C-alpha positions in Angstrom: -56.8 18.2 43.5 -53.6 17.5 45.3 -50.3 17.4 43.5 -47.5 15.5 45.1 -44.0 16.5 44.3 -41.2 14.0 44.8 -37.9 15.7 45.9 -34.6 14.3 44.9 -32.4 13.9 47.9 -28.7 14.8 47.5 -25.9 14.1 49.9 -25.2 16.7 52.5 -21.9 17.7 50.9 -23.6 19.1 47.8 -22.4 16.5 45.3 -24.9 14.8 43.1 -25.9 11.2 43.9 -23.5 8.7 42.2 -25.0 6.8 39.4 -25.2 3.0 39.8 -22.5 1.3 37.9 -23.7 -1.0 35.1 -23.2 -4.6 35.8 -20.1 -6.0 34.2 -20.7 -8.7 31.6 -19.7 -12.1 32.4 -16.1 -12.9 31.5 -16.0 -14.7 28.2 -14.0 -17.9 27.8 -10.6 -17.3 26.3 -10.0 -18.5 22.8 -7.0 -20.7 23.4 -7.2 -22.3 19.9 -7.2 -18.9 18.2 -4.3 -17.7 20.4 -2.3 -20.8 19.6 -2.9 -20.4 15.9 -1.8 -16.8 16.1 1.5 -17.7 17.8 2.1 -20.5 15.2 1.5 -18.0 12.4 3.9 -15.6 14.0 6.6 -18.3 14.1 5.9 -19.2 10.4 6.4 -15.5 9.4 9.2 -14.7 11.8 11.5 -17.7 11.1 12.1 -16.9 7.4 12.8 -13.2 8.2 15.2 -14.2 11.0 17.0 -16.7 8.7 17.3 -14.1 5.9 18.8 -11.5 8.2 21.3 -13.6 10.0 22.4 -15.4 6.7 23.0 -12.1 5.0 25.5 -11.3 7.8 27.4 -14.6 7.5 30.5 -15.2 5.5 30.1 -17.4 2.4 32.4 -20.2 3.8 30.8 -20.2 7.2 27.3 -20.5 5.8 27.7 -24.1 4.6 29.8 -25.1 7.7 27.3 -24.0 10.4 23.7 -24.4 11.4 21.6 -22.2 9.1 19.4 -21.0 12.0 22.3 -20.4 14.3 23.4 -16.7 14.7 26.8 -15.9 13.5 29.5 -15.0 16.0 31.4 -12.8 13.6 28.9 -10.8 11.5 30.2 -9.2 8.3 28.9 -6.6 5.9 30.9 -8.0 3.0 27.8 -9.4 1.3 26.1 -5.9 1.3 29.3 -4.3 0.0 29.3 -6.9 -2.9 25.7 -6.2 -3.7 26.1 -2.4 -3.6 29.1 -2.5 -5.9 27.1 -4.4 -8.4 25.1 -1.3 -9.6 22.6 -1.7 -6.9 22.2 2.1 -6.5 21.3 2.4 -10.2 18.6 -0.2 -9.8 17.3 1.5 -6.7 17.1 4.9 -8.6 15.2 3.2 -11.4 12.7 1.7 -9.0 12.1 5.1 -7.3 11.7 6.8 -10.7 9.2 4.2 -12.0 7.2 4.1 -8.7 7.0 7.9 -8.2 6.4 8.5 -11.9 3.5 6.0 -12.0 1.9 6.6 -8.5 1.6 10.4 -8.6 -0.2 10.7 -12.0 -2.3 7.6 -11.2 -3.6 9.0 -7.9 -4.3 12.4 -9.3 -6.2 11.1 -12.3 -8.1 8.6 -10.2 -9.1 11.2 -7.7 -10.4 13.6 -10.3 -12.2 10.8 -12.2 -13.8 9.5 -9.0 -15.0 13.0 -8.1 -16.5 13.5 -11.6 -18.2 10.2 -11.4 -19.8 10.8 -8.0 -20.8 14.4 -8.7 -22.0 13.8 -12.2 -23.6 10.5 -11.8 -26.7 11.5 -13.8 -24.6 12.0 -16.9 -24.6 9.0 -19.1 -21.1 9.4 -20.3 -19.7 9.4 -16.7 -21.7 6.3 -15.9 -20.2 4.6 -18.9 -16.7 5.7 -17.8 -17.4 4.2 -14.4 -18.4 0.9 -16.0 -15.2 1.0 -18.1 -13.1 1.4 -15.0 -14.9 -1.5 -13.3 -14.1 -3.6 -16.4 -10.5 -2.8 -16.0 -10.5 -4.6 -12.7 -11.5 -7.9 -14.4 -8.5 -7.8 -16.8 -5.4 -9.3 -15.3 -2.0 -8.0 -16.1 -0.8 -11.3 -17.6 -3.5 -11.2 -20.2 -2.3 -7.9 -21.6 1.4 -8.4 -21.8 1.5 -9.0 -25.6 -0.7 -6.0 -26.5 1.2 -3.8 -24.1 4.5 -5.0 -25.6 3.3 -4.3 -29.2 2.1 -0.8 -28.2 5.4 0.0 -26.5 7.2 -1.1 -29.7 5.0 1.1 -31.9 5.6 4.1 -29.6 9.4 3.4 -29.8 9.6 3.3 -26.0 11.0 -0.2 -25.6 13.8 -0.5 -23.1 13.1 2.7 -21.3 11.7 3.7 -17.9 8.7 5.4 -19.5 7.8 2.0 -21.0 7.3 0.8 -17.4 5.6 4.0 -16.1 2.8 4.2 -18.6 1.3 0.7 -18.2 1.7 0.9 -14.4 -0.4 4.1 -14.5 -3.1 2.3 -16.5 -3.3 -0.7 -14.3 -3.4 1.4 -11.1 -6.3 3.6 -12.1 -9.3 1.2 -12.0 -8.9 0.1 -8.4 -8.0 3.6 -7.3 -11.1 5.1 -8.9 -13.3 2.4 -7.2 -11.9 3.1 -3.7 -11.9 6.9 -4.0 -15.4 7.0 -5.4 -16.8 5.1 -2.5 -15.1 7.5 -0.1 -16.3 10.6 -1.9 -19.9 9.2 -1.8 -19.7 9.2 2.0 -19.1 13.0 2.1 -22.4 14.6 3.1 -24.1 16.3 0.1 -25.0 19.3 2.2 -21.3 20.2 2.3 -21.1 20.3 -1.5 -24.3 22.4 -1.6 -22.9 24.9 0.9 -19.7 25.2 -1.1 -21.8 25.9 -4.2 -23.9 28.5 -2.3 -20.7 30.3 -1.3 -19.8 30.6 -5.0 -17.0 27.9 -5.1 -16.3 26.3 -8.4 -16.1 22.5 -8.8 -12.3 22.8 -9.0 -12.2 24.6 -5.6 -14.7 22.1 -4.1 -12.5 19.2 -5.4 -9.3 20.4 -3.7 -10.6 22.2 -0.6 -13.5 19.9 0.4 -13.2 16.5 -1.1 -9.4 16.1 -0.9 -9.1 16.9 2.9 -12.1 14.7 3.8 -10.8 11.7 1.7 -7.2 12.0 2.7 -7.1 8.6 4.4 -8.3 7.0 1.2 -5.8 8.9 -0.9 -2.9 7.8 1.3 -4.2 4.3 1.3 -4.3 4.1 -2.4 -0.9 5.8 -2.7 0.8 3.3 -0.4 -1.0 0.3 -2.0 0.0 1.4 -5.6 3.5 2.2 -4.5 4.0 -1.3 -3.0 2.5 -3.0 -6.1 4.6 -1.1 -8.6 7.8 -1.3 -6.5 7.4 -5.1 -6.4 6.5 -5.4 -10.1 8.4 -8.0 -12.0 6.6 -8.9 -15.2 6.6 -5.5 -16.9 10.3 -4.9 -16.3 11.1 -8.4 -17.5 9.2 -7.9 -20.8 9.6 -4.2 -21.6 13.3 -3.7 -20.7 16.5 -5.3 -21.9 19.5 -3.2 -20.9 21.0 -3.9 -17.4 20.9 -0.1 -16.6 17.1 -0.2 -17.0 16.5 -2.9 -14.4 14.4 -2.3 -11.4 15.1 -3.9 -8.0 12.9 -7.0 -8.4 14.4 -7.7 -11.8 17.9 -7.0 -10.4 17.3 -9.4 -7.5 16.5 -12.1 -10.1 19.8 -11.2 -11.8 21.6 -11.4 -8.5 20.2 -14.8 -8.0 21.7 -15.9 -11.3 25.0 -14.1 -10.7 25.4 -15.3 -7.2 23.6 -18.6 -7.5 26.0 -20.3 -5.1 26.6 -17.3 -2.8 23.4 -17.6 -0.8 24.4 -14.8 1.8 24.9 -12.3 -1.1 21.5 -13.1 -2.6 19.9 -12.7 0.8 21.7 -9.4 1.3 20.2 -8.2 -1.9 16.8 -9.3 -0.6 17.2 -7.3 2.6 18.3 -4.2 0.7 15.3 -4.6 -1.7 12.8 -5.0 1.1 14.2 -2.2 3.3 12.5 0.7 1.4 9.1 -1.1 1.6 9.5 -1.5 5.4 10.3 2.2 5.8 7.3 3.2 3.7 5.0 0.9 5.7 6.5 2.2 9.0 5.6 5.8 8.1 2.3 5.1 6.5 1.0 2.3 8.7 -1.5 4.4 10.7 -2.9 6.1 7.6 -3.1 2.8 5.8 -5.0 1.1 8.6 -7.3 4.1 9.1 -8.1 4.1 5.4 -8.8 0.4 5.3 -11.1 0.5 8.4 -12.8 3.8 7.7 -15.6 2.1 5.7 -16.5 -0.1 8.7 -16.7 2.8 11.2 -19.1 5.0 9.2 
């Protein structure tokens, strides 16, 4: 029997033979309609923002005498000074206290609840709690205003910041639990088993394994809840009465009533109210996008 060996020839310089390049796919036709629609949507979004910014820098008398979309030749910060002198800093502090006081407990409770539901799914009580959280997603905030108002009155918390914090925590938990539970389920079970073999408790596994691996989801939920609570209007309107308990959205509504004719002052209040949201999005944009797209990449 004769065995024939086929030798692979290499170039004389000792380098391996270059692999043939894969054929490039045929160029796809450009989606001109989609591109045009994208540019039109950009204009629709950008024009109101541009108008709001340039109008807030205009003098009150010049606003009615000039083209609304024309930039001002002599910008002024008088409108911003007027808004800040109208207890704007107090309203800003109230919004920060309410947002931080509601987001931090809501995220912590939701993360621990999601971990317990995923790890103890065989327990009937935890399955019932998961169903209870899912039912909370079906109840809109507007349908619970009267019961929440009566509970706050019974607890003697009306017209206080705590009256805004407690309902905000309750309404932030259901969605947070749902999102965090889905992310914790994606953590390989072998990692939990190895932590248990090493003698780690559930509390240690929660904070040293589950928390780092689900950090994008935690940051996503934190940013989402912060934006929702920061822009909340209904609860401050119903559960507060004193001017020094107002949050920024409610104060903006009051500015609109106080400066109903002074449009530049109202838009200056809008800019100052939106600025913290833009800063938060600028710092958390990458984590927010990674958390929203993590489920599609796994």
